[in-house]
MIZASE-76477 format. One record per residue (C-alpha): residue in one letter; x, y, z. Coordinates in steps of 0.02 Angstrom, whole numbers, padded with zeros to 5 digits, always signed. Example, Ala and Ser with C-alpha at 12.3 -4.5 7.8 and 13.67 -1.06 7.14 Angstrom:
<rs>
A+00615-00225+00390/S+00684-00053+00357/
</rs>
This chain:
<rs>
M+00271-00123+00740/P+00345-00008+00604/L+00309-00031+00418/P+00434-00134+00320/P+00557-00052+00212/L+00516-00030+00020/L+00691-00009-00033/P+00757-00144-00138/Q+00923-00127-00072/A+00854-00173+00096/Y+00811-00349+00030/G+00969-00369-00076/I+00876-00335-00247/A+00958-00249-00387/Y+00890-00102-00482/P+00793-00096-00607/K+00691-00242-00557/M+00524-00218-00493/Y+00503-00389-00411/A+00638-00510-00341/E+00667-00678-00427/G+00698-00836-00327/D+00617-00931-00172/S+00726-00846-00048/E+00637-00761+00111/A+00708-00593+00063/A+00625-00609-00111/F+00453-00663-00040/K+00456-00509+00094/F+00502-00384-00047/N+00376-00463-00172/S+00241-00448-00030/V+00292-00264+00010/Q+00301-00224-00170/R+00125-00298-00216/A+00046-00206-00064/H+00124-00044-00129/Q+00063-00080-00306/N-00122-00119-00244/L-00123+00052-00153/L-00065+00141-00316/E-00199+00045-00414/N-00333+00108-00293/L-00283+00291-00275/P-00385+00351-00429/L-00545+00272-00378/L-00518+00337-00199/L-00491+00513-00263/A-00643+00508-00367/V-00750+00433-00217/A-00675+00568-00099/A-00721+00714-00214/A-00898+00647-00237/A-00914+00629-00048/A-00865+00799-00018/T-00971+00869-00138/A-01121+00762-00071/A-01102+00760+00106/G-00975+00884+00149/P-00788+00898+00177/R-00787+00829+00353/V-00876+00674+00311/A-00760+00652+00159/A-00609+00676+00279/G-00678+00554+00408/L-00701+00425+00276/L-00526+00455+00209/A-00454+00435+00381/V-00545+00265+00407/W-00489+00216+00237/T-00298+00262+00270/L-00308+00166+00436/G-00377+00011+00334/R-00238+00031+00210/V-00104+00040+00340/L-00167-00119+00424/Y-00186-00208+00256/F-00011-00162+00208/K+00069-00214+00366/G-00034-00392+00368/Y+00004-00420+00184/A+00183-00364+00196/A+00202-00490+00348/N+00111-00639+00278/G+00101-00619+00087/
</rs>
């Protein structure tokens, strides 16, 4: 299953709104995708700090492995949250 589109135009949302208004199915789907994306952006600074610390303490291969696991988890989270809100 491909990732849902993040473009507002795909859900009929006009710029510059960050979130859709109303109770339509398209608004719900867009808001779910937008919240999942915003959650990713909020967690990136902490992830980068932890990855740098892991690379320093345990080595770059361990840090890369942990980042790969984190990335897989984020993709699964994004798909689930975007589909179910």
